[in-house]
C-alpha positions as CSV (number, residue, x, y, z in Angstrom):
1,M,27.1,-35.7,-5.8
2,D,29.8,-35.5,-3.2
3,L,29.5,-33.8,0.2
4,L,31.0,-30.4,-0.9
5,D,28.6,-30.2,-3.8
6,L,25.7,-30.9,-1.5
7,I,26.8,-28.2,0.9
8,D,27.2,-25.7,-2.0
9,L,23.7,-26.7,-3.1
10,I,22.2,-26.1,0.4
11,Q,24.2,-22.9,0.6
12,A,22.7,-21.5,-2.6
13,L,19.2,-22.5,-1.6
14,T,19.5,-20.9,1.8
15,D,20.9,-17.7,0.5
16,G,18.1,-17.5,-2.0
17,V,15.4,-18.1,0.6
18,L,16.9,-15.3,2.8
19,F,17.0,-12.9,-0.2
20,G,13.5,-14.0,-1.1
21,T,12.2,-11.9,1.7
22,T,12.7,-9.0,-0.7
23,Y,10.5,-10.6,-3.3
24,A,7.9,-11.4,-0.6
25,L,7.7,-7.7,0.3
26,I,7.3,-6.7,-3.3
27,G,4.7,-9.4,-3.8
28,I,2.8,-8.1,-0.7
29,G,2.8,-4.6,-2.2
30,F,1.3,-5.8,-5.4
31,T,-1.2,-8.0,-3.4
32,L,-2.3,-5.1,-1.1
33,I,-3.1,-2.8,-4.0
34,F,-4.8,-5.5,-6.0
35,G,-6.8,-6.8,-3.0
36,V,-8.2,-3.4,-2.2
37,M,-8.6,-1.8,-5.6
38,H,-8.5,-4.9,-7.9
39,K,-5.9,-3.1,-10.0
40,I,-2.3,-3.9,-10.8
41,N,0.2,-1.1,-10.1
42,L,3.1,-2.0,-12.5
43,S,5.2,0.9,-11.3
44,Y,5.4,-0.5,-7.7
45,A,8.8,-2.2,-7.9
46,A,10.3,0.8,-9.8
47,A,9.1,3.1,-7.1
48,S,10.7,0.8,-4.5
49,I,14.0,1.2,-6.2
50,G,13.4,4.9,-6.6
51,A,12.8,5.2,-2.9
52,A,16.1,3.5,-2.2
53,Y,17.8,5.9,-4.6
54,L,16.2,8.9,-2.7
55,S,17.6,7.5,0.6
56,L,21.1,7.9,-0.8
57,V,21.0,11.6,0.1
58,L,21.3,10.4,3.8
59,V,24.2,8.0,3.2
60,N,27.0,10.4,4.3
61,L,24.9,12.0,7.1
62,V,23.4,9.2,9.2
63,P,24.0,5.5,10.1
64,A,22.8,2.8,7.7
65,P,19.6,1.9,9.7
66,I,18.4,5.5,9.3
67,V,19.1,5.3,5.6
68,Y,16.7,2.3,5.4
69,L,14.1,4.2,7.4
70,G,14.5,7.1,4.9
71,A,13.9,4.6,2.0
72,A,10.7,3.4,3.7
73,L,9.4,7.0,4.1
74,A,10.4,7.9,0.6
75,G,8.5,4.8,-0.6
76,G,5.4,5.9,1.3
77,V,5.5,9.4,-0.4
78,L,6.1,7.9,-3.8
79,G,3.2,5.5,-3.2
80,W,0.9,8.4,-2.4
81,L,2.0,10.3,-5.5
82,I,1.5,7.3,-7.7
83,Y,-2.0,6.9,-6.4
84,L,-2.7,10.6,-7.0
85,I,-1.3,10.6,-10.5
86,C,-2.3,7.2,-11.8
87,F,-5.5,6.3,-10.0
88,R,-7.2,9.1,-8.1
89,F,-8.5,11.1,-11.1
90,I,-8.6,8.3,-13.7
91,P,-11.9,6.4,-14.2
92,L,-11.5,3.2,-12.3
93,E,-14.1,1.4,-14.4
94,N,-11.6,1.5,-17.3
95,P,-8.9,-1.0,-16.1
96,L,-6.7,-0.4,-19.2
97,A,-6.4,3.3,-18.4
98,T,-5.0,2.7,-14.9
99,L,-2.8,-0.1,-16.1
100,M,-1.2,1.9,-18.9
101,S,-0.8,4.9,-16.5
102,T,1.3,2.7,-14.2
103,V,3.3,1.4,-17.2
104,G,4.1,5.0,-18.1
105,M,5.1,5.7,-14.5
106,L,7.4,2.7,-14.4
107,L,9.2,4.0,-17.5
108,A,9.3,7.5,-16.2
109,I,10.9,6.4,-12.9
110,E,13.5,4.3,-14.8
111,E,14.4,7.1,-17.1
112,L,14.6,9.7,-14.3
113,I,16.9,7.5,-12.3
114,S,19.0,6.8,-15.4
115,H,19.4,10.5,-16.3
116,L,20.1,11.6,-12.7
117,T,22.8,8.9,-12.2
118,L,24.0,8.8,-15.8
119,G,23.1,5.1,-15.6
120,M,25.9,4.3,-13.2
121,P,25.4,2.0,-10.3
122,Q,25.5,3.6,-6.9
123,N,27.0,2.0,-3.8
124,Y,24.5,1.2,-1.1
125,P,25.2,0.6,2.6
126,A,24.9,-2.9,4.1
127,L,24.8,-4.1,7.7
128,F,26.6,-7.2,9.0
129,A,28.2,-7.8,5.5
130,N,31.3,-9.2,7.2
131,S,29.6,-11.0,10.0
132,N,28.7,-14.6,9.0
133,L,27.6,-17.5,11.1
134,E,29.8,-20.4,10.2
135,F,29.0,-24.1,10.6
136,G,32.0,-25.8,9.0
137,S,31.9,-25.4,5.3
138,F,28.3,-23.9,5.5
139,F,27.7,-20.3,6.6
140,L,24.8,-17.9,6.9
141,R,25.5,-14.4,5.5
142,G,25.1,-11.7,8.2
143,D,23.7,-9.2,5.7
144,L,21.1,-11.7,4.4
145,L,20.1,-12.7,7.9
146,F,19.5,-9.0,8.7
147,I,17.4,-8.6,5.6
148,F,15.4,-11.7,6.5
149,F,14.6,-10.5,10.0
150,L,13.9,-7.0,8.8
151,G,11.5,-8.3,6.3
152,C,9.8,-10.5,8.9
153,A,9.4,-7.5,11.2
154,A,7.8,-5.5,8.4
155,M,5.4,-8.4,7.6
156,F,4.5,-8.7,11.2
157,A,3.9,-5.0,11.5
158,L,1.7,-5.1,8.4
159,T,-0.3,-8.0,9.9
160,M,-0.9,-6.1,13.1
161,L,-1.9,-3.0,11.2
162,L,-4.5,-4.9,9.1
163,K,-6.0,-6.9,12.0
164,R,-5.8,-4.5,15.0
165,T,-6.3,-1.0,13.7
166,K,-9.2,1.1,12.3
167,L,-7.2,1.6,9.1
168,G,-6.8,-2.1,8.7
169,L,-10.5,-2.6,9.3
170,A,-11.3,0.0,6.6
171,T,-8.8,-1.6,4.2
172,R,-10.4,-5.0,4.6
173,A,-13.9,-3.6,4.3
174,V,-13.1,-1.7,1.1
175,A,-11.4,-4.8,-0.3
176,Q,-14.5,-6.9,0.4
177,Q,-17.2,-4.5,-0.7
178,A,-16.4,-0.9,-1.4
179,T,-20.0,0.3,-1.7
180,A,-21.0,-1.2,1.6
181,A,-17.9,0.3,3.3
182,Q,-18.9,3.7,1.9
183,L,-22.4,3.3,3.2
184,C,-20.9,2.6,6.6
185,G,-19.1,6.0,6.5
186,M,-15.7,4.9,5.3
187,S,-14.0,7.0,2.7
188,V,-13.0,4.8,-0.2
189,S,-10.6,7.3,-1.7
190,A,-8.8,7.9,1.6
191,T,-8.6,4.2,2.3
192,N,-7.2,3.6,-1.2
193,G,-4.6,6.3,-0.7
194,A,-3.6,5.0,2.7
195,T,-3.2,1.5,1.1
196,F,-0.8,3.0,-1.5
197,V,1.2,4.7,1.3
198,I,1.4,1.4,3.3
199,A,2.5,-0.5,0.2
200,G,5.0,2.2,-0.6
201,L,6.5,1.9,2.9
202,L,7.0,-1.8,2.4
203,G,8.4,-1.1,-1.1
204,G,10.9,1.3,0.3
205,I,12.1,-1.3,2.7
206,A,12.3,-3.9,-0.1
207,G,14.2,-1.5,-2.3
208,S,16.7,-0.7,0.4
209,M,17.1,-4.4,1.3
210,A,17.8,-5.3,-2.3
211,G,20.4,-2.6,-2.5
212,A,22.0,-3.7,0.8
213,A,22.1,-7.4,-0.3
214,I,23.7,-6.6,-3.6
215,G,25.8,-3.7,-2.4
216,V,24.7,-1.3,-5.2
217,L,21.6,0.2,-6.8
218,S,21.1,0.2,-10.5
219,P,18.3,1.4,-12.8
220,L,18.4,-2.1,-14.3
221,M,17.0,-3.5,-11.0
222,A,13.5,-2.1,-11.5
223,M,12.3,-4.4,-14.3
224,P,13.6,-7.7,-12.8
225,L,12.0,-6.8,-9.5
226,T,8.7,-6.0,-11.3
227,V,8.7,-9.3,-13.0
228,K,9.6,-11.3,-9.9
229,G,7.0,-9.4,-7.8
230,L,4.3,-10.3,-10.3
231,V,5.5,-13.9,-10.4
232,V,5.3,-14.0,-6.6
233,T,1.8,-12.5,-6.7
234,V,0.5,-15.0,-9.2
235,I,2.1,-18.1,-7.5
236,G,0.9,-17.0,-4.0
237,G,-2.6,-16.3,-5.2
238,L,-4.0,-12.9,-6.2
239,G,-5.0,-11.0,-3.0
240,S,-3.4,-13.4,-0.6
241,I,-0.7,-11.9,1.7
242,P,0.3,-15.3,3.2
243,G,0.6,-16.6,-0.3
244,A,2.9,-13.7,-1.3
245,I,5.1,-14.4,1.7
246,I,5.5,-18.1,0.9
247,A,5.8,-17.6,-2.8
248,G,8.5,-14.9,-2.3
249,L,10.7,-17.2,-0.3
250,M,10.0,-20.0,-2.8
251,V,11.0,-17.9,-5.8
252,G,14.1,-16.6,-4.0
253,G,15.3,-20.1,-3.2
254,A,14.4,-21.5,-6.6
255,E,16.2,-18.6,-8.4
256,N,19.4,-19.0,-6.5
257,L,19.2,-22.8,-6.9
258,F,18.7,-22.5,-10.7
259,Q,21.6,-20.1,-10.8
260,F,23.8,-22.6,-9.0
261,L,22.8,-25.5,-11.2
262,R,22.5,-23.8,-14.6
263,G,24.2,-20.4,-14.3
264,V,23.0,-16.8,-14.2
265,S,22.2,-16.7,-17.9
266,E,19.5,-19.4,-17.6
267,R,18.3,-18.5,-14.1
268,D,15.3,-16.4,-15.1
269,I,14.2,-18.9,-17.8
270,Y,13.6,-21.5,-15.1
271,V,11.8,-19.0,-12.8
272,M,9.4,-18.4,-15.7
273,L,9.0,-22.1,-16.2
274,L,8.1,-22.4,-12.5
275,L,5.4,-19.8,-13.1
276,F,4.0,-21.7,-16.1
277,V,3.9,-24.9,-14.0
278,F,1.7,-23.1,-11.4
279,L,-0.5,-21.5,-14.0
280,T,-1.1,-25.0,-15.5
281,L,-1.4,-27.1,-12.4
282,K,-2.7,-24.5,-9.8
283,P,-3.8,-21.4,-11.7
284,G,-5.4,-19.9,-8.6
285,G,-2.0,-19.9,-6.8
286,L,-1.1,-21.4,-3.5
287,F,-3.9,-19.6,-1.7
288,A,-6.6,-19.2,-4.3
289,A,-9.5,-16.9,-3.3
290,P,-12.7,-18.7,-2.7
291,G,-15.2,-18.4,-5.6
292,G,-18.8,-17.2,-5.3
293,R,-20.5,-14.3,-3.6
294,D,-19.0,-12.8,-0.4
């Protein structure tokens, strides 16, 4: 491998890691909901893309950063609606009922987007798209750097929320032992709803970041983001936020590396093989939850 090929390889890996912040946020959303309710919300990534679509109403009215903020707020609203429709009034002791309700919501969001946009991709605003940091033949894309730092800021804000606020204390208490938290005066349903709103805010940011990195939004983005988010959640370890962050960056880098080496048609095959390797060698993920009684 000559020097130019090596630089291209490093370039592909770096771009993938930066974009992997989006996967990390999607994985965190899955992890938050699973950690608190021990349920999988399969409509989460579709709702994230839906939130980005909703923010398009602001594109011609406000600057791009406000559009991203609008996507986050729309994601929070969609998160609350999904909790209300798919979880609040469905018996939680029946895991299949909630799982299938979120599958239905995923399909409903995809179909609604397809009908409203006639299935046509929509342009999405990006910041710093033409501002790259160049180091000879190697460069860092300005838009991906912005996405990376925005994702890091969102992860830091989430960490502070969970560790320094009463809502964060309630979330961790319900996640550890819902009955004991209720005996201490905490509302389990209110905490669960707030968790969906927080996850929705992160999802809205992730959806807008994906649209900004690619330059367009498409209904076809929902299913790949769902799959990658679940892969990140499993590799990181169910219920582990640090695991979701590391796994998101890892999957993003591996995906772009596989695309560079084998082409876009085989890229997802190798990502799935990476998942199978982890399920075989480390089934609990990077940060497996400790066994036994809490």
